[in-house]
N, C-alpha and C positions, 0 to 999 in steps of 0.2 A: 504494500500500500504506500504509494508515493504520490505526492502532489507537485505539480509544476506551477511555480509563481512567475508570471511574466510582468515585468515592470517597465513602464515608460520612465524617463529620467527628469526632463524639465517639467516643472509644475506638478511633479508627482513625487519623486524622491527628494528633489530640492524644490524650494518654494519659489523659484524664479526661473527665467529662461537663461541658461548659461551663455548662449550666443549674444543676447542683448546685454548681459552683465559685463562682458568683456569691454564694452564701450567706456566703462569707468576708467580704463587705461588710456583712453584717447585724450589729446589736448583739450582742456576745458570739459572733459568727460562727455563730449558729444561728437557726432560725425557731421561732416559738411553736408548741406542739403542735397547736393548733386549725388553724393554717394548714397545717402539715405533713400533718395527717390529712385535709385537704380534697381531696386528689387522688382523682379517679375514673378508672378504667382507660379509655384511649382519649381522655381529655380533658386531656392534659399541657399543651397551649398555654394553656388557660383557667387551669390551676393556676399556670403561670409568670406569667400576667398578674397574678394575686393576689400572687405573690412580689414582682413589680416595684412594685406599689402599696405593699406593706409597706416595701420599701427606700426608695421616694420619701417615704413618710410619716415615715420615720426620718432624712430629710435626706441620704440617700446620693446624691451627685452623679455626673454623667457621667464626670468625670475620674477619680474614685476607682474607678468601675466599670472603666473602661478600663485603669487601672494594674493592677488585680487580674486582669483577664482575660488580659493579655499576659504574666503569669507562669506560665500553664499550660504544662507541659512537652509537647513533641512526643513521639510514640511513638518507641521506640528505632529508630534508623536512618532515621527519616522525613525528617530534614533533608537527608541525603545523597540519598535517593530523589527528593525534590522537586527538588533541584539537578540530578540526572541527567535527570529529565523535562524540566526547563527548558532543558537543553542540547540536547535532542532533540525540540523542539516540532514539527519538520517531520514527525515520525513519529507523534507522539501528540497527539490531542485529549484534553482532560482536564476533567472536570466534577465538581462536588460536589453530592450530593443528600442533604440533611441535615434532621433535625427540630430543629436549633438555631435560630438566627435571623440575619438579615443583619448586624445590628450587631456581634454577637460574632465571627462568622466574618471579617468585614471587618477588625475591629481586630486579630485574631490573625494573619491572613495578611499584612496590611500591615506590622505591627511586625516580622515576620520576613522581609519582602520576598519573599513567595511568591505575592502576588496575581496576578502575570503568568503564573504556571504554569497557572492555571485559565482555561478559556475561558468557562465560565458557572458560577454558583452558584445552585442551586435550594434555597431554604430559606424559613422563615416570615418575612414582612416585619416589620421592627421599626423604631421611630423614637422619638426623644425628643419628648414633647409640649411645648407652650409653657410648662408649669409644671415641666418638667425631669424628668418621669416617663418611664421606658422603657415603651413599649407594644408588644405583639406581636399579629399577626393570623395567621389560618389561611393556609397557602400556597395552597390551592385547595379546591374541593368535588369529591367523587368518589363512586362507588357501590361501592367495593370493601369487602366485608364483613370482609376479613382485616386491614385497615390502620386505624391511628388516623384519626379523622374529618378531621383537618386535612391529611393528607399520605399519598398512595399513591405510593410510589417507582416502582412499575411504570408507572403512568400518566405520570409525569414522564419516565422513560426512553423510553417509547414515543413520546411527543409530540416529544421532542428528536430521536429517530432519524428520525421522519417529516419534521420540519422540515429536517434535514440532507439527506435524500433529495431534497427539493424543490430544495435548493441544489446538487444533484449530488454530494453527499458520501455515500459508503457506507464501511463499515469492514470490514477483513479479519477483525478479531476484537474482541470487547468483553471487557474484563477488569474485573470488578466486585469492589471491595475494601471489605469492611465487617465488622461484628461483631454487629449487633443483630437482634432478632426482626423488625423492620420492613424488614430487608434481604432477607428470604426471598422476599417477593412479587416484586420485580424479578429475583431470581436464578432464580425459576421461569419467568420470561419468556425467559431466555437460551437460545440455540440450541446445537446439538451442538458447533460449532466454538468457542464462547465459553468463558470461564474464570471461575469464581467463586472468590474468594480470601477465605474466612472467617478471622477471627482465632482462633487456637488458644485453646480453653477458654472461648470466649464463646458467647452464645445462638445466633448464626447457625450456627456449626459444629455445635452440638448438634441444631438443627432439621434441618439437611441430613442428618446421620447417622440421625436418626429416620425420615426419609423413605426412606432407603436400606433401613433395616431393615424397613419396612412395604412394601417392594418397589414403591415409587413414586418412584424416585430422580429427581433433577433431570436435565435433558437435557445440561447443559454439563459440562465437566470441573471438578473441584474440587481446588484446591491450598491447603492450610492454611498460614498464616504465623504466626510468633510475633514476628518483628522485620521491619521494612521492608527489611532486607537480603535477606530471602527473596523479597520482591516484586521488588526490583531485579535479583536473579539471574535470575528468570524473564523480566523485560523484556529483559535483555541477551541471553538465548537467543532471544527472539522476533525481535529486530532483526538477529540473525546469520543467521537462516534464509533 
């Protein structure tokens, strides 16, 4: 009996968007209008690439970025929740599927000593170039019309589950914890026995309730959370059963 916990990162594990938080490193803590307005829907990764070039051009170094990123607050109750999962790793496999990047997530999890809680992190690969600029790439290519072109979370989840099955691992239940519009695609892949946990007041919750109103509800159960304490209460019930 093993459960799979799938976490989004921004506005789920941390209470902010890591990509917009990095702007605190910019001169006057803001981006020039031309750069800010250059974002095109579905092309966030390319936009962040330009942001990182701007930061590099302005002499922002790796250590300053790291210091800034590790000040991001965790969502209410999340530190206790991750501690609880860490103590019960024999029952929970735990992965992150995020549109952030490997450098930011690695910094934040390691600084708080939570990197061991997660079995795998699926996010856009990032690295510092020889000139000290942060660069970011697309996670993968996919054919899903609903998702941004760099990442379809459903594809990531499906491939992870297939790989686990090959290893002889299957899950009693999948619990998907997220907040954003790009979390809807994987939630629609979940089965009747699984649970989606959208964050209260965020896009994912709104999109799930719109589907229910148009009489095409998701197959899985839906439990809304506002603090990670709500998630922990549910997990405690799960392992008592």
